[in-house]
C-alpha positions as CSV (number, residue, x, y, z in Angstrom):
1,M,-95.3,-44.7,14.7
2,I,-92.6,-46.9,16.1
3,L,-90.4,-46.3,13.1
4,T,-91.0,-42.6,13.3
5,L,-90.1,-42.6,17.0
6,I,-86.9,-44.5,16.3
7,L,-86.0,-42.1,13.5
8,T,-86.6,-39.1,15.7
9,M,-84.5,-40.4,18.5
10,S,-81.7,-41.2,16.0
11,L,-81.8,-37.6,14.6
12,A,-81.7,-36.2,18.1
13,V,-78.6,-38.3,19.0
14,L,-76.9,-37.1,15.8
15,A,-77.8,-33.5,16.6
16,L,-76.4,-33.7,20.1
17,S,-73.2,-35.3,18.7
18,S,-72.9,-32.6,16.1
19,H,-73.4,-29.9,18.7
20,S,-70.8,-31.4,20.9
21,S,-68.3,-31.6,18.0
22,V,-68.9,-28.0,17.1
23,E,-68.5,-26.9,20.7
24,S,-65.2,-28.9,20.9
25,K,-63.9,-27.3,17.6
26,I,-64.8,-23.8,18.8
27,S,-63.0,-24.4,22.1
28,V,-59.9,-25.6,20.2
29,Q,-60.0,-22.6,17.9
30,R,-60.5,-20.3,20.9
31,N,-57.4,-21.7,22.6
32,E,-55.4,-21.5,19.4
33,S,-56.4,-17.9,18.9
34,S,-55.4,-17.1,22.5
35,A,-52.1,-18.9,22.0
36,L,-51.4,-16.9,18.8
37,R,-52.2,-13.6,20.5
38,A,-49.9,-14.5,23.4
39,S,-47.1,-15.3,20.9
40,L,-47.6,-12.0,19.2
41,A,-47.5,-10.2,22.6
42,A,-44.3,-12.0,23.5
43,Q,-42.8,-10.8,20.2
44,A,-43.9,-7.3,20.9
45,G,-42.2,-7.5,24.2
46,L,-38.9,-8.4,22.5
47,E,-39.3,-5.4,20.2
48,H,-40.0,-3.1,23.1
49,A,-36.9,-4.5,24.9
50,K,-34.7,-3.7,21.8
51,K,-36.0,-0.1,21.8
52,M,-35.3,0.4,25.5
53,L,-31.9,-1.3,25.4
54,S,-30.7,0.8,22.5
55,K,-31.1,3.8,24.9
56,N,-29.9,2.1,28.1
57,Y,-27.9,-1.2,28.2
58,Y,-28.7,-1.4,31.9
59,W,-32.5,-1.5,31.4
60,E,-33.8,-4.4,33.6
61,G,-37.2,-4.9,32.0
62,T,-40.8,-3.7,32.5
63,E,-41.8,-3.1,36.1
64,D,-45.2,-4.7,35.4
65,W,-47.3,-6.2,32.6
66,V,-47.8,-3.9,29.6
67,A,-51.2,-4.1,27.9
68,I,-51.6,-4.2,24.1
69,G,-55.2,-4.5,23.3
70,N,-56.6,-7.7,24.9
71,S,-53.1,-9.1,25.3
72,R,-50.1,-8.1,27.5
73,F,-46.4,-8.8,27.9
74,N,-43.8,-8.7,30.7
75,V,-40.1,-8.4,30.0
76,V,-37.0,-9.2,32.1
77,S,-33.6,-8.1,30.9
78,E,-30.2,-9.0,32.2
79,M,-26.8,-7.7,31.1
80,L,-24.3,-10.7,30.9
81,N,-21.2,-8.6,30.5
82,D,-20.2,-4.9,30.4
83,D,-16.5,-5.2,29.8
84,D,-16.7,-3.3,26.5
85,M,-19.5,-0.7,26.4
86,Q,-19.2,-0.6,22.6
87,M,-20.3,-4.3,22.5
88,V,-22.4,-5.8,25.3
89,H,-24.1,-9.1,25.8
90,V,-27.7,-9.1,27.1
91,R,-30.3,-11.8,27.8
92,V,-34.0,-10.9,27.4
93,V,-37.0,-13.0,28.4
94,S,-40.4,-11.9,27.2
95,E,-43.7,-13.5,28.4
96,G,-46.9,-12.9,26.4
97,S,-50.4,-13.6,27.8
98,S,-53.9,-13.5,26.2
99,G,-56.9,-15.2,27.8
100,H,-55.8,-18.7,28.6
101,G,-52.9,-18.5,26.2
102,K,-49.3,-17.9,27.3
103,H,-46.1,-17.8,25.4
104,M,-42.5,-17.1,26.4
105,L,-39.6,-16.1,24.2
106,A,-35.9,-15.8,25.3
107,M,-33.2,-14.1,23.3
108,E,-29.6,-13.3,23.8
109,Y,-28.2,-10.3,21.9
110,Q,-24.8,-8.7,21.3
111,I,-25.4,-5.0,21.0
112,K,-23.1,-2.7,19.2
113,D,-23.3,1.0,20.0
114,G,-24.8,3.5,17.6
115,D,-23.0,5.8,15.2
116,G,-22.0,8.4,17.8
117,L,-23.4,11.4,15.9
118,E,-25.2,12.9,18.9
119,D,-22.9,15.9,19.1
120,V,-22.5,16.6,15.4
121,G,-23.5,20.2,14.7
122,C,-23.0,20.3,10.9
123,Y,-24.5,17.7,8.5
124,L,-23.5,18.0,4.8
125,L,-25.7,15.5,3.0
126,S,-24.2,15.9,-0.4
127,S,-20.7,15.4,-1.7
128,N,-21.0,18.4,-4.0
129,I,-19.2,20.8,-1.7
130,D,-17.0,23.9,-2.3
131,L,-15.6,25.4,0.9
132,D,-12.7,27.8,1.3
133,K,-11.2,29.5,4.4
134,C,-13.9,28.3,6.7
135,H,-13.7,27.4,10.4
136,L,-15.9,24.8,11.9
137,N,-15.9,24.4,15.7
138,T,-17.9,21.2,15.8
139,D,-18.2,17.6,14.8
140,I,-19.1,17.4,11.2
141,F,-20.8,14.7,9.0
142,L,-19.9,14.4,5.4
143,A,-21.8,12.3,2.9
144,D,-18.8,12.1,0.7
145,Q,-19.7,8.8,-1.1
146,P,-22.8,7.3,-2.8
147,G,-25.0,5.3,-0.4
148,A,-24.1,7.6,2.6
149,T,-27.7,8.7,3.4
150,Y,-31.2,7.5,3.5
151,D,-33.2,10.3,2.0
152,Y,-36.5,11.3,3.7
153,R,-39.7,11.5,1.8
154,M,-43.4,11.5,2.7
155,D,-45.5,9.0,0.6
156,S,-49.0,9.6,-0.8
157,E,-50.6,8.4,2.4
158,G,-48.6,10.7,4.6
159,N,-46.2,8.1,5.9
160,L,-42.5,8.9,6.6
161,I,-40.3,6.8,4.4
162,W,-36.5,6.7,3.8
163,T,-34.8,5.5,0.6
164,L,-31.1,4.9,0.2
165,N,-29.5,7.5,-2.1
166,E,-26.8,5.7,-4.1
167,T,-26.3,8.6,-6.6
168,D,-22.9,10.2,-7.0
169,L,-23.8,13.8,-5.9
170,G,-20.6,15.6,-7.1
171,P,-17.0,16.4,-6.1
172,T,-15.9,17.4,-2.6
173,A,-13.6,20.4,-2.7
174,I,-12.6,21.7,0.7
175,F,-9.7,24.2,0.9
176,N,-8.0,26.0,3.8
177,T,-10.8,24.9,6.2
178,S,-10.3,23.6,9.7
179,I,-12.3,21.8,12.3
180,N,-11.6,21.3,15.9
181,H,-13.4,18.0,16.6
182,T,-14.3,14.9,14.5
183,S,-15.1,14.4,10.9
184,F,-17.6,11.5,10.3
185,Q,-17.2,10.5,6.7
186,Y,-17.2,7.4,4.4
187,S,-13.8,7.9,2.7
188,D,-10.3,8.1,4.1
189,D,-9.6,11.5,2.5
190,N,-8.2,14.3,4.7
191,Y,-10.4,17.2,3.8
192,F,-9.6,19.6,6.7
193,K,-6.7,21.3,8.3
194,G,-5.9,21.1,11.9
195,N,-5.6,18.4,14.5
196,Y,-8.9,16.6,14.3
197,D,-10.2,13.1,14.6
198,R,-11.6,11.1,11.6
199,T,-14.2,8.4,11.9
200,T,-14.9,6.2,8.9
201,M,-18.6,5.4,8.7
202,E,-20.1,2.1,7.6
203,S,-23.8,2.5,7.9
204,P,-25.9,5.2,6.1
205,F,-27.3,8.3,7.9
206,Y,-31.0,9.0,8.0
207,M,-31.9,12.5,6.7
208,P,-34.0,14.4,9.3
209,A,-37.8,14.3,8.8
210,W,-39.5,17.7,8.6
211,N,-43.1,18.9,8.6
212,L,-43.7,22.7,8.9
213,D,-47.5,22.7,8.8
214,S,-47.7,23.6,12.5
215,Y,-46.0,27.0,11.8
216,L,-49.1,28.0,9.7
217,A,-51.4,27.8,12.8
218,P,-52.2,31.1,14.4
219,S,-49.9,31.9,17.4
220,N,-48.9,34.8,19.5
221,D,-45.3,33.7,19.0
222,R,-45.3,33.9,15.1
223,I,-45.8,36.3,12.3
224,L,-47.1,34.9,9.0
225,L,-46.0,36.7,5.8
226,T,-47.9,35.7,2.6
227,G,-47.2,37.4,-0.7
228,I,-44.2,39.3,0.7
229,T,-40.8,38.7,-0.9
230,E,-38.7,41.3,0.8
231,I,-38.2,42.8,4.2
232,Q,-35.7,45.4,5.3
233,N,-34.9,47.6,8.4
234,I,-37.3,45.4,10.4
235,N,-37.0,44.2,14.0
236,F,-39.0,41.2,15.1
237,N,-38.8,39.1,18.3
238,K,-41.4,36.6,17.0
239,T,-40.7,33.8,14.5
240,V,-41.3,34.9,11.0
241,V,-43.1,32.3,8.8
242,V,-43.0,33.0,5.1
243,R,-45.1,31.5,2.4
244,L,-43.7,31.8,-1.2
245,N,-44.8,30.7,-4.6
246,P,-42.5,28.2,-6.3
247,G,-39.5,30.0,-7.8
248,E,-39.8,33.2,-5.7
249,T,-36.9,34.7,-3.7
250,F,-37.2,36.1,-0.2
251,N,-34.8,39.0,0.5
252,V,-33.7,40.0,4.0
253,F,-31.8,43.3,4.4
254,N,-30.6,45.0,7.6
255,C,-33.1,43.1,9.8
256,N,-33.0,41.7,13.4
257,L,-35.3,38.6,13.3
258,L,-34.6,37.3,16.7
259,G,-37.4,34.7,16.7
260,G,-35.9,33.1,13.6
261,V,-37.3,32.5,10.1
262,V,-39.2,29.6,8.6
263,I,-39.7,29.4,4.9
264,Y,-42.7,27.1,4.5
265,V,-42.8,24.2,2.1
266,E,-45.3,21.4,1.8
267,P,-44.3,18.2,3.7
268,D,-44.4,16.1,0.6
269,Y,-41.9,18.2,-1.3
270,D,-38.9,16.1,-2.4
271,V,-35.9,18.2,-1.3
272,R,-33.5,16.1,-3.3
273,I,-34.8,17.5,-6.6
274,G,-33.4,20.9,-5.7
275,A,-34.5,24.3,-4.4
276,R,-38.1,25.4,-4.6
277,N,-37.3,28.9,-3.4
278,F,-34.3,31.2,-2.7
279,V,-33.3,33.3,0.3
280,T,-30.8,36.2,0.1
281,L,-29.3,37.6,3.3
282,D,-27.5,40.9,3.9
283,K,-26.5,42.8,7.1
284,S,-28.9,40.9,9.3
285,V,-29.2,38.9,12.5
286,I,-31.5,35.8,12.5
287,G,-32.5,33.8,15.6
288,N,-31.1,33.5,19.1
289,A,-29.7,30.8,21.3
290,A,-32.9,30.4,23.4
291,N,-36.0,28.3,22.9
292,P,-37.4,27.5,20.4
293,H,-34.0,27.4,18.8
294,V,-35.3,28.5,15.4
295,G,-32.5,29.9,13.2
296,L,-33.3,29.7,9.5
297,I,-35.4,26.7,8.7
298,A,-35.8,26.4,4.9
299,P,-35.4,22.7,3.7
300,A,-36.6,23.6,0.2
301,S,-34.7,26.9,-0.2
302,E,-31.2,27.8,-1.5
303,I,-29.5,30.3,0.8
304,Q,-27.5,33.1,-0.9
305,G,-25.4,35.9,0.4
306,G,-25.6,39.5,-0.5
307,G,-23.1,41.3,1.6
308,Q,-21.5,41.3,5.0
309,N,-22.5,41.0,8.7
310,I,-24.7,38.0,8.5
311,N,-25.2,36.3,11.9
312,I,-27.5,33.4,12.5
313,H,-28.3,31.7,15.8
314,G,-30.3,28.4,16.2
315,Y,-31.3,25.5,14.1
316,C,-30.8,25.8,10.3
317,F,-32.0,23.3,7.7
318,W,-31.2,24.4,4.1
319,N,-31.6,22.9,0.7
320,S,-28.4,24.3,-0.8
321,I,-25.9,27.2,-0.5
322,N,-24.7,29.5,-3.3
323,D,-22.2,32.3,-2.8
324,L,-22.7,32.7,0.9
325,D,-19.6,34.4,2.4
326,N,-18.6,35.9,5.7
327,V,-21.4,34.3,7.8
328,H,-21.3,33.5,11.5
329,L,-23.6,30.7,12.6
330,N,-24.0,29.4,16.1
331,G,-26.3,26.4,16.5
332,A,-26.9,23.5,14.1
333,L,-26.8,23.2,10.4
334,I,-28.1,20.7,7.9
335,V,-27.6,21.1,4.1
336,V,-29.2,18.7,1.7
337,N,-27.8,19.5,-1.7
338,E,-24.8,21.4,-3.1
339,I,-22.6,24.0,-1.3
340,F,-21.2,26.3,-4.0
341,D,-18.7,29.1,-3.3
342,M,-18.9,29.4,0.5
343,D,-15.9,31.3,1.9
344,N,-15.0,32.6,5.3
345,F,-17.8,30.8,7.0
346,N,-17.5,30.4,10.8
347,F,-19.6,27.9,12.6
348,Q,-19.9,27.2,16.3
349,S,-22.2,24.3,17.5
350,H,-24.6,24.9,20.3
351,I,-25.3,21.9,22.5
352,A,-28.7,23.0,23.7
353,T,-29.8,23.5,20.1
354,L,-28.4,20.1,19.0
355,R,-30.3,18.3,21.8
356,N,-33.6,20.3,21.3
357,P,-34.5,20.5,17.6
358,P,-37.4,23.0,17.0
359,E,-40.9,22.1,16.2
360,G,-41.3,20.4,12.8
361,I,-37.8,18.8,12.7
362,E,-37.4,15.2,13.7
363,M,-33.9,13.7,13.9
364,R,-34.1,9.9,13.4
365,E,-32.0,8.4,16.2
366,S,-29.0,6.3,15.3
367,T,-30.0,2.8,16.2
368,S,-27.8,0.3,17.9
369,E,-27.0,-2.9,16.0
370,F,-28.5,-6.1,17.6
371,T,-27.0,-9.5,16.7
372,V,-28.8,-12.6,17.9
373,V,-26.4,-14.9,19.8
374,G,-29.0,-17.4,20.8
375,G,-32.7,-17.9,21.6
376,G,-35.6,-20.1,22.0
377,E,-39.3,-20.4,22.9
378,S,-41.6,-22.5,25.0
379,L,-45.3,-22.7,25.5
380,L,-46.4,-22.3,29.1
């Protein structure tokens, strides 16, 4: 009995010691977990600061703690110089907190301004261009060399992705064409007539993202056409949404479509492979300068002419152009692939349209370049 008692007491002591050790390990792990979450929160604060500073160099930080799940961060930002607004020096301190864990990160950045494309009205995302006798009253972007654009695609899981297009997309042939503003391009070639500025680009441009699914939803502001490939002598104030089978052509003759036209295509269609559909225009007015700024949105369609008196107002997104002459466009224009035989085209950018893309079109903002000058971290 005495031996049994001694053995029982020994086991009890061992059990208490083991329990104390487990509790100690759990406490250590809990503190380490809090410290890790605090560190991640501080890093999130730095990323938040970069996003805010890319829009406003004078941003002074968060006004209070910002919650992210069970953690939070607080950021203070200070501009160290503003002598050259194209290159500024900023110090950012981000404090992360989670439970008993705290972590602080400090970084100093040199920030170079973005690409300055905010007022570009015409984006030509291919070098395969044939223009003659055109007048462009706008800033223009030319992807005149391989590697000039990141092409937009949607992956199998519905995520937006951009991949660099390094393919030679064809020759650039621009004759007797003038612009009144700036040509953003990658070569030193003089493509245009007139007294204009030329900016040589170094970083690629991101093709706009698009998803036209919302235009298929019932709405009092839209008319959905399915199984119709031609309209003529029609006046609509609502946006006309057209669903076509692959390879079909939609003909517009002598119409006033003041709400604009959307040629639907699935969001996962790869616009770089070429046109899915075709649109021919003749003696028609499409869109207007007011909201929702829809002109002719057809990212998978080749736009073709058929005659005279074609006037388009609003935001236009086209796959390609073939034999489109004597067109007047007021708004914004994006062309993904080739422009073949386009003569006497007159384009006027519209600032309200540039600043307010219609539903379904997302311009990826040009981001500022952040260079780390110095930094450090400390556990609090």
